[in-house]
C-alpha positions in Angstrom: 0.0 0.0 0.0 1.4 3.4 -0.9 2.4 5.6 2.0 -0.2 8.3 1.2 -3.0 5.7 1.2 -1.8 4.2 4.5 -1.7 7.6 6.2 -5.1 8.7 4.9 -7.2 6.9 7.6 -4.9 8.2 10.3 -5.2 11.7 9.0 -9.0 11.5 8.9 -9.1 10.1 12.4 -6.8 12.9 13.8 -8.9 15.6 12.1 -12.1 14.2 13.6 -10.5 13.8 17.0 -9.1 17.3 17.0 -12.6 18.7 16.0 -14.3 16.8 18.8 -11.7 17.9 21.3 -12.0 21.6 20.2 -15.8 21.7 20.5 -16.7 19.5 23.5 -15.0 19.3 26.9 -14.0 15.8 28.0 -16.6 15.7 30.8 -19.4 16.2 28.3 -18.9 13.0 26.4 -22.1 11.1 27.1 -20.7 7.6 27.3 -18.6 8.5 30.3 -21.8 8.9 32.4 -23.4 5.7 31.1 -23.7 2.5 33.3 -21.5 -0.4 32.4 -23.0 -2.6 29.7 -25.0 -5.6 30.7 -24.2 -9.2 29.9 -26.8 -9.4 27.2 -24.7 -8.1 24.4 -24.8 -10.0 21.1 -22.1 -12.5 20.4 -20.2 -10.4 17.8 -19.6 -6.8 18.8 -16.8 -5.7 16.6 -17.3 -5.4 12.9 -14.6 -8.0 12.0 -14.9 -11.0 9.8 -15.8 -14.3 11.4 -13.0 -16.7 12.3 -12.8 -19.8 10.1 -13.2 -23.2 11.7 -10.6 -24.9 9.5 -7.2 -24.3 7.8 -8.6 -24.7 4.4 -8.6 -21.7 2.1 -12.1 -20.2 1.7 -13.8 -20.2 -1.7 -13.4 -16.8 -3.2 -16.1 -15.4 -5.6 -14.8 -12.7 -7.9 -17.4 -10.2 -9.2 -16.0 -7.5 -11.5 -16.9 -3.9 -10.5 -18.7 -2.1 -13.4 -17.3 1.3 -14.1 -20.2 3.7 -14.5 -20.1 5.6 -17.8 -19.8 9.4 -17.3 -23.2 11.1 -18.0 -23.2 13.1 -21.2 -25.6 16.1 -21.7 -25.9 19.8 -21.9 -28.6 20.3 -19.2 -28.2 19.0 -15.7 -30.8 16.7 -14.1 -31.7 19.4 -11.6 -32.8 21.6 -14.5 -34.7 19.0 -16.5 -36.1 17.0 -13.6 -35.0 13.8 -15.4 -32.8 11.2 -13.6 -29.3 10.6 -14.8 -30.3 6.9 -15.4 -33.2 7.9 -17.6 -32.4 5.1 -20.2 -31.8 2.4 -17.6 -33.2 -1.1 -18.5 -33.8 -0.4 -22.2 -31.9 -1.8 -25.1 -29.9 0.7 -27.3 -31.5 -0.6 -30.5 -35.0 0.1 -29.1 -34.0 3.5 -27.8 -32.2 4.5 -31.0 -35.2 3.5 -33.1 -37.6 5.4 -30.9 -35.5 8.6 -30.8 -35.3 8.6 -34.6 -38.9 7.8 -35.1 -40.9 10.0 -32.8 -42.5 12.8 -34.8 -42.8 16.3 -33.2 -43.4 18.5 -36.2 -46.9 19.8 -35.3 -46.7 20.2 -31.5 -44.2 22.5 -29.8 -44.7 20.8 -26.4 -43.6 17.5 -27.9 -40.6 19.3 -29.6 -39.6 20.8 -26.2 -39.9 17.4 -24.6 -37.8 15.7 -27.2 -35.0 18.3 -26.9 -35.1 17.9 -23.2 -34.6 14.1 -23.6 -31.8 14.6 -26.1 -29.9 17.2 -24.2 -30.4 16.1 -20.6 -27.3 14.8 -18.8 -27.8 11.1 -18.8 -25.7 7.9 -19.1 -26.5 5.1 -21.6 -27.6 1.6 -20.5 -24.6 -0.3 -19.3 -22.5 -2.0 -21.9 -24.1 -0.3 -24.9 -21.2 1.8 -26.1 -21.9 4.9 -28.3 -25.1 3.8 -30.0 -27.4 5.9 -27.9 -25.1 8.9 -28.0 -24.9 8.7 -31.8 -28.7 8.4 -32.0 -29.0 11.6 -30.0 -26.5 13.4 -32.2 -28.2 12.2 -35.4 -31.7 13.3 -34.2 -30.4 16.7 -33.1 -28.9 17.2 -36.6 -32.2 16.0 -38.2 -34.0 18.6 -36.2 -31.6 21.3 -37.3 -30.1 21.8 -33.9 -26.5 21.9 -35.1 -25.1 24.0 -32.3 -26.4 21.7 -29.6 -25.2 18.7 -31.6 -21.7 20.2 -31.8 -21.7 21.0 -28.1 -22.9 17.5 -27.1 -20.3 15.8 -29.3 -17.6 18.0 -27.8 -18.7 17.1 -24.3 -18.6 13.4 -25.1 -15.1 13.8 -26.6 -15.3 14.0 -30.4 -11.9 12.4 -30.9 -13.0 9.2 -29.1 -13.8 7.4 -32.3 -14.5 7.9 -36.0 -18.3 8.0 -35.6 -18.2 10.7 -33.0 -15.7 12.7 -35.0 -17.7 12.6 -38.2 -20.8 13.9 -36.6 -18.8 16.7 -34.9 -17.1 17.5 -38.1 -20.4 17.7 -40.0 -21.9 20.0 -37.3 -18.9 22.4 -37.3 -19.1 22.7 -41.1 -22.6 24.0 -40.8 -22.0 26.3 -37.8 -18.8 27.8 -39.3 -16.6 26.4 -36.6 -14.8 23.9 -38.7 -11.3 25.2 -37.8 -11.5 23.4 -34.5 -12.4 20.1 -36.1 -9.7 20.5 -38.7 -7.1 21.1 -36.0 -8.1 17.8 -34.4 -8.0 16.0 -37.7 -4.6 17.4 -38.5 -3.3 16.1 -35.2 -5.0 12.7 -35.7 -5.5 12.0 -39.4 -6.9 8.6 -38.6 -10.1 10.2 -37.3 -11.5 10.4 -40.8 -11.0 7.9 -43.6 -12.4 10.4 -46.1 -9.7 12.0 -48.3 -11.9 15.0 -49.0 -12.0 15.8 -45.3 -8.2 15.7 -45.1 -7.8 17.9 -48.2 -10.3 20.5 -47.0 -8.7 20.6 -43.6 -5.1 20.8 -44.9 -6.1 23.8 -47.0 -8.0 25.4 -44.1 -4.8 25.1 -42.0 -2.8 26.8 -44.8 -1.0 23.6 -45.8 -1.7 23.9 -49.5 1.1 21.6 -50.6 -0.2 18.7 -48.6 -3.7 19.4 -49.8 -2.5 19.5 -53.5 -0.4 16.3 -53.2 -3.3 14.4 -51.6 -5.7 15.5 -54.3 -3.2 14.5 -57.0 -2.9 11.0 -55.4 -6.7 10.8 -55.2 -6.9 11.6 -58.9 -4.2 9.1 -59.9 -5.6 6.3 -57.8 -9.3 7.2 -58.4 -10.0 7.3 -54.7 -13.0 9.5 -55.0 -16.0 10.0 -57.4 -15.3 12.3 -60.3 -17.9 14.9 -59.1 -16.0 15.2 -55.8 -12.6 15.5 -57.5 -13.9 18.2 -59.8 -15.2 20.1 -56.8 -12.0 19.9 -54.9 -10.0 20.9 -58.1 -12.0 24.2 -58.1 -11.6 24.6 -54.4 -7.8 24.3 -54.5 -7.2 26.0 -57.9 -10.0 28.6 -58.4 -8.0 30.7 -60.9 -7.8 27.9 -63.4 -11.6 27.4 -63.5 -12.5 31.1 -63.4 -14.3 31.1 -66.7 -15.6 27.5 -66.4 -19.4 26.8 -66.3 -20.9 26.1 -62.9 -20.7 22.5 -61.7 -23.9 20.4 -61.6 -25.7 20.7 -58.3 -25.6 17.5 -56.2 -28.9 16.0 -55.2 -27.9 14.9 -51.7 -24.8 16.9 -50.6 -23.1 16.3 -47.3 -22.0 19.2 -45.2 -18.5 19.2 -46.7 -19.8 19.3 -50.2 -22.1 22.2 -49.2 -19.2 24.2 -47.8 -17.0 23.5 -50.8 -19.7 24.8 -53.1 -20.1 27.8 -50.9 -16.3 28.4 -51.0 -16.1 28.4 -54.8 -18.9 30.9 -55.0 -21.7 28.5 -56.1 -23.7 28.4 -52.9 -26.4 25.8 -52.7 -29.9 26.9 -51.6 -30.8 25.3 -48.3 -34.6 25.1 -48.7 -34.6 21.7 -50.5 -31.9 20.3 -48.2 -32.3 18.6 -44.8 -33.1 21.0 -42.0 -29.6 21.0 -40.5 -28.4 22.9 -43.6 -30.6 25.8 -42.6 -28.3 26.6 -39.7 -25.6 27.6 -42.3 -27.9 30.4 -43.5 -27.9 32.0 -40.0 -24.3 33.1 -40.6 -23.5 36.5 -42.0 -22.5 35.0 -45.3 -26.1 34.5 -46.2 -28.5 37.3 -47.2 -31.2 38.7 -44.9 -34.0 36.8 -46.7 -32.1 33.5 -46.5 -31.5 34.2 -42.8 -35.2 34.9 -42.2 -36.4 31.8 -44.0 -33.9 29.6 -42.2 -34.8 31.1 -38.8 -38.5 30.5 -39.5 -37.8 26.9 -40.6 -35.8 26.2 -37.4 -38.2 28.0 -35.1 -41.1 25.9 -36.6 -39.4 22.7 -35.2 -38.3 24.3 -31.9 -34.6 24.4 -32.8 -34.1 28.1 -32.6 -34.5 30.5 -29.7 -37.4 32.8 -30.4 -35.3 35.9 -29.4 -32.9 35.1 -32.3 -35.9 35.0 -34.7 -37.1 38.3 -33.3 -33.7 39.9 -33.7 -33.7 38.9 -37.4 -37.3 40.1 -37.9 -36.5 43.6 -36.5 -33.0 43.9 -38.0 -34.0 46.3 -40.8 -37.1 47.4 -42.8 -38.6 45.0 -45.2 -36.9 45.1 -48.6 -40.1 44.2 -50.6 -43.6 43.0 -50.2 -45.3 39.6 -50.2 -44.4 36.4 -48.5 -41.9 36.7 -45.7 -41.7 40.4 -46.1 -45.3 40.8 -45.2 -44.7 38.8 -42.0 -41.7 41.0 -41.2 -43.7 44.2 -41.7 -46.7 42.9 -39.7 -44.5 41.9 -36.7 -42.6 45.2 -36.8 -45.9 47.2 -36.8 -47.2 45.1 -33.9 -44.0 45.5 -31.8 -44.1 49.2 -32.4 -47.8 49.3 -31.2 -46.9 47.4 -28.1 -44.1 49.8 -27.3 -46.4 52.8 -27.6 -48.7 51.3 -24.9 -51.7 52.2 -27.1 -54.5 49.7 -26.7 -56.1 50.8 -30.0 -52.8 50.4 -31.8 -52.3 46.9 -30.5 -55.9 46.0 -31.3 -55.4 47.2 -34.9 -52.1 45.3 -35.5 -52.8 42.1 -33.6 -55.0 40.3 -36.2 -52.6 40.8 -39.0 -49.5 39.7 -37.1 -51.4 36.6 -35.7 -52.4 35.7 -39.3 -48.8 36.1 -40.4 -47.3 33.9 -37.6 -50.0 31.3 -38.0 -49.2 31.1 -41.7 -45.6 30.4 -40.8 -46.6 28.0 -37.9 -44.5 29.9 -35.4 -47.4 30.8 -33.1 -45.9 29.4 -29.9 -42.6 31.3 -30.4 -44.7 34.5 -30.9 -46.6 33.8 -27.7 -43.3 33.2 -25.8 -42.1 36.6 -27.0 -45.1 38.8 -26.5 -47.5 37.2 -24.0 -46.3 39.3 -21.0 -46.6 42.5 -22.9 -50.0 41.6 -24.2 -51.2 41.1 -20.7 -50.6 44.8 -19.9 -53.1 45.9 -22.6 -56.8 46.4 -22.0 -58.4 45.0 -25.1 -62.1 44.4 -25.7 -64.3 42.0 -27.5 -62.7 39.6 -30.0 -59.3 41.2 -29.6 -59.3 40.5 -25.9 -60.3 36.9 -26.6 -57.6 36.5 -29.2 -54.9 38.0 -26.9 -56.1 35.6 -24.1 -55.8 32.5 -26.3 -52.4 33.6 -27.5 -51.2 33.9 -23.9 -52.5 30.4 -23.2 -49.8 29.2 -25.6 -47.1 30.8 -23.5 -45.4 29.4 -20.3 -47.7 31.6 -18.2 -50.8 29.7 -19.4 -52.0 28.8 -15.8 -51.9 32.5 -14.7 -53.6 33.5 -17.9 -56.4 31.1 -17.4 -57.5 32.8 -14.2 -58.8 35.9 -16.1 -61.1 34.9 -18.9 -62.1 37.9 -21.2 -65.4 36.3 -22.2 -67.5 33.7 -20.3 -68.1 31.1 -23.0 -68.1 27.3 -22.6 -65.1 27.0 -24.8 -63.1 29.5 -22.7 -64.2 27.8 -19.5 -62.9 24.5 -20.9 -59.6 26.0 -22.0 -59.2 27.6 -18.5 -60.0 24.4 -16.8 -57.5 22.5 -19.0 -54.8 25.1 -18.3 -55.4 24.5 -14.6 -55.1 20.8 -15.0 -58.8 19.9 -14.4 -60.7 20.0 -17.7 -63.3 17.5 -16.3 -65.1 20.3 -14.5 -66.5 21.6 -17.8 -68.6 19.2 -19.9 -66.9 18.2 -23.2 -68.8 18.8 -26.4 -66.4 17.4 -29.0 -64.5 14.1 -29.3 -61.2 15.9 -28.9 -62.3 17.5 -25.6 -63.6 14.2 -24.3 -60.3 12.5 -25.1 -58.5 15.3 -23.2 -60.8 14.9 -20.3 -60.2 11.1 -20.2 -56.5 11.8 -20.2 -56.7 14.1 -17.2 -59.2 11.9 -15.3 -57.9 10.7 -11.8 -59.3 7.3 -12.6 -57.2 6.9 -15.7 -54.1 4.7 -15.7 -51.3 4.3 -18.2 -51.7 1.4 -20.7 -50.6 -1.9 -19.3 -47.5 -2.1 -21.6 -46.3 1.3 -20.5 -47.0 0.6 -16.8 -44.8 -2.5 -17.1 -42.0 -0.4 -18.4 -42.5 2.1 -15.5 -42.5 -0.8 -13.0 -39.2 -1.9 -14.5 -37.7 1.6 -14.1 -37.6 2.2 -17.9 -38.6 5.8 -17.7 -36.9 7.1 -20.9 -38.5 4.4 -23.1 -41.9 5.0 -21.5 -41.7 8.7 -22.3 -40.7 8.1 -25.9 -43.5 5.5 -26.4 -46.0 8.0 -24.9 -44.8 10.6 -27.4 -45.6 8.1 -30.2 -49.1 7.6 -28.7 -49.6 11.3 -28.6 -48.6 11.6 -32.3 -51.2 8.9 -33.2 -53.8 10.6 -31.0 -53.2 14.0 -32.5 -53.9 12.6 -36.0 -57.2 11.0 -35.1 -56.8 8.0 -32.8 -58.2 9.7 -29.7 -57.8 6.8 -27.3 -54.1 7.0 -27.9 -54.2 10.7 -27.1 -55.9 9.9 -23.7 -53.3 7.2 -23.0 -50.4 9.6 -23.8 -51.7 12.4 -21.6 -52.4 10.0 -18.7 -48.9 8.6 -19.0 -47.2 12.0 -19.1 -49.0 13.0 -15.9 -48.2 9.7 -14.3 -44.4 10.3 -14.8 -44.6 13.9 -13.6 -44.8 15.6 -16.9 -47.8 17.6 -16.0 -46.7 20.8 -17.7 -46.0 18.9 -20.9 -49.5 17.3 -20.8 -51.3 20.6 -20.3 -49.3 22.5 -22.9 -49.6 19.7 -25.5 -53.4 19.5 -25.0 -53.8 23.3 -25.1 -51.8 23.4 -28.4 -54.0 20.8 -29.9 -57.0 22.9 -29.0 -55.6 26.3 -30.1 -53.4 25.7 -33.1 -54.8 25.0 -36.5 -52.8 22.2 -38.1 -53.9 20.4 -41.2 
């Protein structure tokens, strides 16, 4: 035993002894005043191993100690309310499939819940390797959340293996932070088997000779498709191809191909590409219209902070009319009206801006931005009712529900739902009845989900409940009730209420 380890127990004992001596006088120690122990003590007093009855060696059972995997995530369990062993008991194949499959396009509450699951600090099931982490990274990229994907990969250690590095590299190419990934690839070339990655990074690092030699070797040995070789030729030797016609646009470019086309001055439009590419349009290299369209696209799926969208909307005056420019103008007029504190001005501009954000399907982001300011205005009639319903889509929905502008049955139902008790107002539609069933105290989670809960498989239970909600939102109302019941059973009351309110208030085809 090392000396430091041997002295550690003695040091702890001396510290404790000195603390006790400094705080309590010797005469105050209780056991000095106690009577002598009786003769009824148990046979073994000291905590020492039993004495063997023979000289034979005892049989030793060796059990390996499992090293717990370090949790990976961007948000602590104390903030999300989810345990660090969220995925315990479930197989990586099942979890990966569910993470990639659950649809959240039309319900912001489900979007928020999915992001919480993906970003919460959790550890994978024991002995499953990187499969769950890679599934989380892939879904973040699919949602367009490239910055969180990059940060999550960095926390996990992007140089840990080729799969992690490739996802990190792809994310940095779209966020404009590729120099960090290129530095790592230069230090450890084995992290990417792709010659195109090495050529790009060598050039980015200023090592044009290495980049050119690698490209020449790739040409000679036909190591890459011709389209990729042509693109890299123009990247490394732009002067030679100055008068050449544009290259054919690829149907399914990867992030590196996208950046190479951007570098040679033939930038690809991101609208027909997967959502992750929209993040590249948020950089200053894109025009304002492209930035606005990308911001709306990412906000629609919950991958962009609403304040960032507002910053782009109010950056300058609209350059034209029609389409997105009408939305920009409507929002700017509404924000100006709010700042004037004129109730009449707000009432005049509210319908137009609500129509505009509804057309773009960014209503919840709008509510998050303006609900508190709307609450300060004294509106009347239909405008008061519209403002109230907008505020029900915000995080302050429960406070909002306590002051209905008009006493109608529909408003009473919405208020009761916001307060978690829709059953106190009689349902008149099948959707309302399904929501009431989901909030009934007598309702229980489906048997298959209850078995998962009993087995401690919380993460899988939540993901399967999200699938049920998706099916319920598209017409299978019994699944909707089951999903809401399960959300509430696992403590996701806020998610259940907001998801149900959004079903009632948002118009989705």
